[in-house]
C-alpha positions as CSV (number, residue, x, y, z in Angstrom):
1,M,7.2,-49.3,29.9
2,T,5.3,-46.1,32.1
3,Q,4.7,-42.5,30.3
4,P,3.5,-39.6,32.2
5,A,0.2,-37.9,33.0
6,G,-0.9,-36.4,29.3
7,W,1.6,-38.4,27.4
8,W,0.5,-38.3,24.2
9,R,-1.5,-34.3,24.2
10,R,-0.9,-32.0,21.6
11,D,-1.4,-29.0,23.4
12,K,0.8,-26.5,22.6
13,E,1.1,-24.2,19.8
14,G,4.1,-23.5,17.2
15,T,5.3,-27.4,17.5
16,G,4.5,-27.6,13.8
17,I,3.6,-30.6,11.7
18,W,2.6,-33.2,14.0
19,P,5.7,-35.5,13.1
20,H,3.4,-38.7,12.6
21,R,1.4,-37.2,10.2
22,G,-0.4,-39.7,7.3
23,K,1.8,-42.8,9.1
24,V,-1.6,-43.6,11.5
25,A,-4.6,-44.8,10.1
26,I,-8.2,-45.6,11.2
27,T,-9.1,-48.9,9.4
28,G,-12.4,-49.9,11.3
29,W,-15.6,-49.1,13.5
30,G,-17.7,-50.9,15.0
31,Q,-21.4,-49.3,17.3
32,S,-23.4,-51.4,19.1
33,P,-27.1,-51.1,19.6
34,V,-27.9,-47.2,21.7
35,D,-30.7,-47.6,24.8
36,R,-32.2,-44.9,26.7
37,R,-30.7,-47.0,29.8
38,W,-29.5,-50.3,30.9
39,D,-32.6,-52.2,32.5
40,G,-30.2,-53.7,34.7
41,V,-31.6,-57.1,33.8
42,S,-31.3,-57.5,29.6
43,M,-27.3,-59.1,30.4
44,D,-27.1,-58.8,25.7
45,K,-27.5,-55.3,27.2
46,T,-25.0,-54.4,29.2
47,L,-21.9,-52.5,29.0
48,G,-19.5,-55.1,28.6
49,A,-21.9,-57.6,26.2
50,Y,-22.4,-53.7,23.9
51,A,-18.8,-53.5,24.0
52,M,-17.8,-56.9,22.5
53,Y,-20.7,-56.5,20.5
54,A,-18.8,-52.8,18.6
55,A,-15.5,-54.2,19.1
56,K,-16.5,-57.4,17.3
57,M,-18.0,-55.2,14.8
58,A,-14.9,-53.2,14.7
59,L,-12.3,-55.9,13.6
60,D,-14.5,-57.1,11.4
61,D,-15.0,-53.8,9.3
62,A,-11.3,-54.5,9.6
63,G,-11.0,-57.7,8.6
64,L,-8.7,-58.5,11.3
65,K,-9.4,-61.3,14.5
66,P,-8.8,-60.0,17.6
67,E,-5.7,-62.0,18.1
68,D,-4.7,-59.4,15.4
69,V,-4.9,-56.8,18.4
70,D,-1.6,-56.5,20.3
71,G,-3.0,-53.0,21.7
72,L,-6.0,-52.0,24.4
73,I,-7.1,-49.1,24.7
74,C,-10.4,-48.7,27.1
75,C,-11.8,-45.7,28.9
76,P,-13.8,-47.0,32.2
77,D,-15.2,-43.9,32.3
78,S,-18.7,-44.4,31.3
79,M,-19.8,-40.9,32.0
80,A,-23.4,-41.0,34.3
81,G,-24.1,-43.6,37.4
82,A,-27.6,-43.6,39.2
83,T,-26.1,-43.3,42.2
84,G,-23.4,-40.9,41.3
85,G,-20.2,-39.5,39.8
86,S,-18.8,-40.8,35.5
87,S,-18.3,-44.7,36.7
88,A,-20.6,-44.7,40.2
89,V,-21.4,-47.8,41.5
90,W,-25.3,-49.3,41.3
91,A,-26.1,-50.2,45.0
92,P,-26.6,-52.1,46.8
93,R,-28.2,-54.7,44.6
94,P,-27.5,-58.7,43.7
95,Y,-24.9,-59.4,41.2
96,F,-24.8,-61.7,38.4
97,E,-23.1,-65.0,37.6
98,A,-19.9,-64.3,36.1
99,P,-18.3,-62.1,33.8
100,Y,-21.5,-59.9,35.1
101,D,-20.9,-60.5,38.5
102,S,-18.9,-56.6,39.4
103,E,-19.7,-53.1,39.1
104,D,-17.5,-54.3,36.2
105,G,-18.5,-55.7,32.6
106,L,-22.0,-53.8,33.3
107,T,-21.8,-50.4,34.5
108,I,-18.2,-49.5,33.2
109,V,-15.8,-51.4,31.3
110,T,-11.9,-51.4,31.7
111,G,-9.7,-52.7,29.5
112,G,-8.4,-55.4,32.2
113,W,-12.3,-56.9,32.5
114,L,-12.6,-57.2,28.2
115,Q,-9.0,-58.7,27.4
116,K,-10.3,-61.2,30.3
117,N,-14.0,-62.0,28.9
118,M,-13.6,-60.9,25.2
119,P,-12.4,-64.0,22.9
120,G,-9.2,-64.0,20.9
121,L,-7.5,-61.0,22.9
122,T,-5.0,-63.9,23.7
123,N,-1.6,-60.6,22.1
124,L,-1.6,-57.5,24.6
125,K,1.1,-55.7,25.0
126,Y,-0.2,-52.1,25.7
127,N,-3.0,-52.8,27.8
128,P,-3.5,-49.1,29.9
129,E,-5.9,-48.8,32.4
130,Q,-6.0,-45.1,32.6
131,V,-7.6,-44.0,30.0
132,P,-9.2,-40.2,28.9
133,A,-13.3,-40.3,27.6
134,I,-13.3,-40.2,23.8
135,G,-11.9,-37.3,21.8
136,E,-8.1,-37.8,24.4
137,Q,-8.6,-41.4,24.5
138,M,-8.6,-40.6,19.7
139,G,-5.2,-39.1,20.1
140,M,-4.0,-41.7,22.0
141,A,-5.0,-44.2,20.5
142,A,-2.6,-42.6,17.3
143,Q,0.2,-41.8,19.6
144,A,0.1,-45.0,21.1
145,V,0.3,-46.6,17.1
146,A,2.8,-43.6,16.3
147,E,5.3,-44.8,19.1
148,G,5.3,-48.0,18.6
149,L,3.9,-48.8,22.0
150,C,0.9,-50.9,19.9
151,Q,0.7,-51.7,16.0
152,V,-3.2,-53.1,16.0
153,A,-5.2,-51.0,18.9
154,L,-8.8,-51.9,19.7
155,V,-10.8,-48.7,21.2
156,V,-13.4,-49.0,22.8
157,Y,-15.3,-46.2,24.2
158,T,-18.5,-46.6,26.8
159,A,-21.6,-44.6,27.9
160,G,-24.0,-45.8,30.5
161,N,-27.0,-44.4,30.9
162,L,-29.3,-46.1,34.4
163,Q,-32.2,-45.4,36.2
164,G,-32.2,-42.0,38.5
165,R,-31.2,-39.0,38.2
166,Y,-27.8,-38.7,35.5
167,R,-24.7,-38.0,37.5
168,M,-26.6,-37.6,40.4
169,G,-24.5,-38.4,43.3
170,G,-22.1,-36.7,46.0
171,E,-23.5,-33.3,46.4
172,N,-25.9,-33.0,43.0
173,A,-28.2,-36.0,45.0
174,G,-29.2,-33.3,47.0
175,D,-32.5,-30.9,46.6
176,T,-30.7,-27.8,47.4
177,V,-27.4,-26.0,46.4
178,S,-25.6,-24.5,48.6
179,G,-22.1,-21.8,47.7
180,N,-21.2,-21.8,44.6
181,A,-22.9,-24.7,43.1
182,Q,-25.9,-22.5,43.8
183,W,-24.4,-20.1,40.8
184,T,-23.1,-22.5,38.2
185,S,-25.2,-25.7,38.9
186,V,-28.9,-24.6,40.3
187,Y,-30.3,-27.6,38.7
188,G,-27.6,-29.2,40.7
189,Q,-26.0,-30.6,37.2
190,A,-22.5,-29.7,37.0
191,G,-22.7,-26.8,35.0
192,L,-22.1,-26.8,31.4
193,G,-25.0,-26.5,30.7
194,Y,-26.1,-23.4,32.9
195,T,-22.2,-21.3,31.8
196,T,-23.1,-22.1,27.9
197,T,-26.5,-19.9,28.2
198,G,-25.0,-17.3,29.4
199,V,-22.3,-17.5,26.7
200,M,-24.3,-17.9,24.3
201,Q,-26.9,-14.9,25.2
202,E,-24.1,-12.5,24.8
203,Y,-23.1,-13.8,21.6
204,C,-27.1,-13.3,20.9
205,Q,-26.6,-9.6,22.5
206,K,-23.0,-9.0,20.5
207,Y,-24.4,-10.8,16.8
208,G,-27.9,-8.9,16.7
209,T,-30.0,-12.5,16.7
210,T,-32.1,-15.0,18.7
211,W,-31.5,-18.1,20.5
212,D,-34.3,-19.7,18.3
213,D,-33.1,-18.0,14.9
214,V,-29.4,-19.1,15.6
215,L,-30.1,-22.9,16.9
216,A,-33.3,-24.4,16.0
217,P,-32.0,-24.7,12.3
218,V,-28.8,-26.1,13.0
219,V,-30.5,-29.3,16.0
220,V,-33.5,-29.4,13.2
221,N,-30.7,-30.3,11.1
222,E,-28.6,-32.7,13.2
223,H,-32.1,-34.7,13.9
224,I,-32.7,-35.2,10.3
225,N,-29.0,-36.4,9.5
226,G,-29.2,-39.2,12.8
227,L,-32.3,-40.6,11.5
228,M,-29.9,-42.1,8.6
229,H,-28.0,-43.6,10.7
230,E,-29.3,-47.5,11.8
231,W,-28.1,-47.8,15.1
232,S,-29.1,-44.0,16.5
233,Y,-31.0,-43.9,19.3
234,Y,-33.9,-41.8,17.4
235,T,-34.1,-43.8,14.5
236,L,-34.2,-47.0,16.9
237,H,-37.0,-45.5,19.8
238,E,-38.2,-41.9,18.0
239,P,-37.8,-43.0,13.8
240,Y,-39.4,-39.3,13.4
241,A,-37.4,-35.9,12.5
242,L,-38.0,-33.2,14.4
243,T,-39.2,-29.7,12.9
244,I,-38.5,-26.0,13.6
245,E,-41.9,-26.0,15.5
246,D,-40.9,-28.8,17.1
247,Y,-37.7,-27.6,18.8
248,K,-39.6,-23.9,19.9
249,A,-42.4,-25.8,21.0
250,S,-40.1,-27.9,23.7
251,R,-39.7,-26.9,27.1
252,F,-37.2,-25.0,29.2
253,V,-34.1,-26.6,30.7
254,T,-31.9,-23.1,31.8
255,Y,-33.9,-19.7,30.2
256,P,-33.9,-20.1,26.8
257,M,-31.8,-23.4,26.2
258,R,-34.6,-25.7,25.3
259,L,-35.2,-29.5,25.8
260,F,-33.9,-30.6,22.1
261,D,-30.4,-28.5,23.0
262,N,-29.1,-31.0,25.1
263,D,-27.9,-34.5,24.1
264,R,-29.9,-37.0,25.3
265,P,-28.3,-39.8,27.5
266,V,-28.0,-42.8,25.9
267,N,-26.3,-46.6,27.0
268,A,-24.3,-47.8,24.6
269,V,-20.4,-48.9,23.2
270,G,-18.6,-47.4,20.6
271,A,-14.9,-49.5,18.4
272,F,-13.0,-48.4,16.3
273,I,-9.4,-50.0,14.9
274,F,-5.7,-47.9,14.5
275,T,-3.2,-49.1,13.1
276,T,0.0,-48.1,11.2
277,A,-0.5,-46.7,7.7
278,E,1.6,-49.0,6.1
279,R,-0.1,-52.1,8.2
280,A,-3.7,-50.6,7.2
281,K,-2.7,-51.0,3.2
282,D,-3.6,-55.1,3.5
283,M,-6.1,-54.5,5.5
284,K,-10.1,-54.4,4.6
285,Q,-11.1,-51.1,3.8
286,K,-10.1,-48.3,2.5
287,P,-7.5,-46.8,5.1
288,V,-8.5,-43.0,7.2
289,Y,-5.2,-41.7,7.6
290,V,-4.6,-39.5,11.3
291,L,-3.1,-36.1,10.4
292,N,-3.3,-34.6,13.4
293,H,-4.7,-35.0,17.3
294,T,-4.4,-32.0,19.6
295,G,-5.9,-32.6,23.4
296,G,-5.8,-30.3,26.6
297,G,-7.7,-26.9,27.0
298,G,-7.9,-23.9,25.1
299,G,-6.4,-21.8,28.1
300,P,-7.4,-21.1,31.8
301,L,-11.2,-19.7,33.6
302,R,-10.7,-16.5,34.5
303,S,-14.3,-16.7,37.1
304,S,-16.4,-19.3,37.9
305,A,-18.4,-19.4,35.0
306,P,-16.6,-18.7,30.8
307,T,-17.4,-15.7,28.9
308,L,-18.3,-15.6,25.4
309,V,-15.1,-13.9,24.6
310,E,-12.8,-16.7,26.6
311,M,-15.6,-19.7,25.1
312,E,-14.6,-17.8,21.4
313,S,-11.0,-17.2,22.2
314,W,-10.4,-21.0,23.6
315,V,-11.8,-22.9,20.4
316,D,-9.8,-20.1,18.5
317,R,-6.7,-21.8,20.3
318,A,-7.5,-24.8,19.1
319,A,-8.1,-24.4,15.5
320,R,-4.9,-23.0,14.9
321,M,-3.3,-25.8,17.0
322,G,-5.3,-28.2,14.7
323,Y,-4.3,-26.6,11.4
324,E,-1.0,-26.1,12.7
325,G,-0.3,-29.5,13.1
326,S,-2.3,-31.8,10.6
327,G,-0.8,-28.7,7.8
328,L,-4.6,-28.0,7.0
329,K,-6.6,-24.5,5.7
330,P,-9.7,-24.3,7.0
331,S,-10.6,-24.3,3.2
332,D,-9.7,-27.4,3.0
333,V,-11.4,-28.7,5.3
334,D,-14.7,-31.5,3.9
335,I,-16.3,-32.9,6.5
336,F,-16.3,-30.6,9.6
337,N,-18.3,-33.0,12.8
338,P,-17.5,-30.3,15.9
339,Y,-18.8,-31.7,19.5
340,D,-22.7,-30.9,20.4
341,G,-23.6,-31.4,23.6
342,Y,-25.5,-27.8,24.1
343,S,-25.9,-26.7,21.1
344,P,-24.7,-23.2,21.6
345,F,-20.7,-25.3,21.6
346,L,-21.6,-24.9,17.2
347,P,-21.9,-21.3,16.4
348,I,-18.6,-21.3,18.0
349,S,-16.1,-23.9,17.1
350,L,-18.4,-23.1,13.2
351,E,-16.8,-19.4,13.4
352,S,-13.1,-20.2,14.8
353,F,-12.6,-23.0,12.4
354,Q,-13.9,-20.6,9.5
355,W,-15.7,-24.0,8.2
356,K,-16.8,-22.6,4.8
357,G,-15.1,-19.4,5.2
358,A,-17.7,-18.1,8.2
359,K,-16.8,-15.3,10.4
360,K,-17.1,-14.2,13.7
361,G,-21.2,-13.6,13.5
362,D,-22.2,-16.0,11.1
363,A,-23.8,-19.1,12.1
364,K,-27.4,-17.0,12.0
365,D,-26.8,-16.6,8.5
366,F,-24.9,-20.2,7.8
367,F,-27.6,-22.2,9.8
368,N,-30.3,-20.9,7.6
369,G,-28.6,-21.6,4.7
370,D,-28.2,-25.5,2.6
371,I,-26.2,-27.1,5.3
372,T,-28.0,-30.1,4.6
373,V,-25.3,-33.4,4.0
374,H,-27.0,-32.4,0.1
375,G,-26.0,-29.1,0.1
376,P,-23.1,-27.2,-0.7
377,F,-22.3,-26.7,3.8
378,P,-23.1,-30.1,4.8
379,H,-22.6,-29.6,8.6
380,C,-22.5,-32.2,11.2
381,S,-23.4,-34.9,8.9
382,G,-22.7,-37.0,11.0
383,G,-25.8,-36.3,13.1
384,G,-23.8,-35.5,16.5
385,N,-25.1,-36.6,19.9
386,L,-28.3,-34.3,19.4
387,G,-29.2,-36.7,16.5
388,V,-28.1,-39.9,17.9
389,G,-27.7,-39.8,21.5
390,R,-25.2,-39.1,23.9
391,T,-22.6,-41.5,22.3
392,R,-20.4,-39.0,21.2
393,T,-18.8,-41.6,18.2
394,A,-21.1,-40.0,15.1
395,M,-19.0,-37.9,14.8
396,Y,-16.0,-39.8,14.1
397,I,-18.3,-42.6,11.8
398,D,-19.1,-39.8,10.4
399,G,-16.4,-38.7,9.0
400,I,-14.7,-42.3,8.4
401,E,-17.6,-43.4,6.5
402,Q,-17.4,-40.0,4.5
403,L,-14.0,-39.7,4.1
404,R,-14.2,-44.0,2.2
405,G,-17.7,-42.7,0.2
406,M,-19.3,-45.9,2.5
407,A,-22.0,-42.8,3.9
408,G,-25.1,-43.7,2.0
409,E,-27.7,-41.5,2.1
410,R,-26.0,-39.4,4.5
411,Q,-23.2,-39.3,2.0
412,V,-22.3,-35.6,1.0
413,T,-22.8,-34.1,-2.7
414,T,-20.0,-32.1,-1.9
415,R,-15.9,-33.2,-1.9
416,A,-15.0,-35.1,0.8
417,E,-10.9,-35.6,1.4
418,T,-10.9,-34.8,4.8
419,A,-12.3,-34.0,8.0
420,I,-12.2,-32.9,11.7
421,C,-14.0,-35.0,14.1
422,A,-14.1,-34.0,17.9
423,F,-15.3,-34.1,21.1
424,A,-13.8,-31.0,22.7
425,P,-16.9,-30.0,25.6
426,G,-16.4,-26.2,27.2
427,G,-12.5,-25.3,26.5
428,S,-11.6,-28.5,25.7
429,A,-9.4,-29.0,23.1
430,A,-9.7,-32.5,21.4
431,Y,-9.8,-33.0,18.1
432,L,-9.2,-35.2,15.2
433,Y,-8.2,-34.7,11.6
434,L,-8.3,-37.0,9.3
435,S,-7.6,-37.6,5.2
436,N,-8.7,-40.1,2.7
437,D,-5.3,-40.0,0.8
438,I,-2.0,-38.7,2.0
439,T,0.0,-38.9,-1.6
440,S,-0.8,-35.3,-2.4
């Protein structure tokens, strides 16, 4: 069965409650260790090896065997490559012995490679080739299970990083830029960091604050939370707390955006198990139910770079879609793990989702309050990408753990029954709504 492109997306307002609300559950997660880069030598640290590691961990967490899996939803986009593009070839170079005799398994991982090389994946009936990045990937998995394409879906997401300039291929590999790129990609990278800087400067002017006053405390808090994961990059390689002084002393990237406002590219793999709510009752862990998922974009871009008005309107729309489909109100949301690839996303998402009552312009006071995991406003309790490295998985892992009551020293002291998790850069609308109870 072939579905049309984007068939899983819930990207419109006015569609009401998700028809499958509470009928799909997440029952397992797994995360490989997080390295700065793959060294090009260690076969136990390739994306393929890490994919099998994370998948086994997720299956063990759910109390399942590979033979129980009938759906494999593996994203082949590994984010980065030394010669460019999101899943670029690292070439020319010699390959290794099978199964590492091609890029597949080394610097990318496809569902076909994983099915062939991970023992026990013998009962797959759904293994699509085209799988989006993790935000919409999670929605795709929920929809696939809900529509009966599979009953037990293994979701695998890779985060690759190699030696060389990050995502510097094609025109980005050069030392100069031309055309529109000289305004939107002045440092060679695609323009999100640059344009987000402009949006945040507008924010500070509109709401009467400064960059450091708004963002320093939330970035520092995410690093603290990230160190509470045993697998995070900072726990494994730089196990010391970031301070406000460290943040303010860090170099500028796109002024006034600082080094610590950007997440760190890493090499790692995460995995999750989605299944039906009925089947989840008999599994090892307490189910975490999917209330809704959203995807697509928040709206059109009118020029070469977004304005604050556009960015706020996009995230406002994403919030409206998510709340409508989940049946939740802002006051119902306990755990909030929005996307944070660039720190300026955080005040906008806080205010658009009105978490803990936040309104437009409230982020400075909110972030300078008690946002620790043991306080009344445990913002980004998973540490996000800024706190663990650019895995893009911490938001989901923390949502699952908090709702299970198994987050350890990160466990919040406030109510933890519902969660919002996201990979939603810029105008993306990819959010996942979770609950540990669908009886009320």
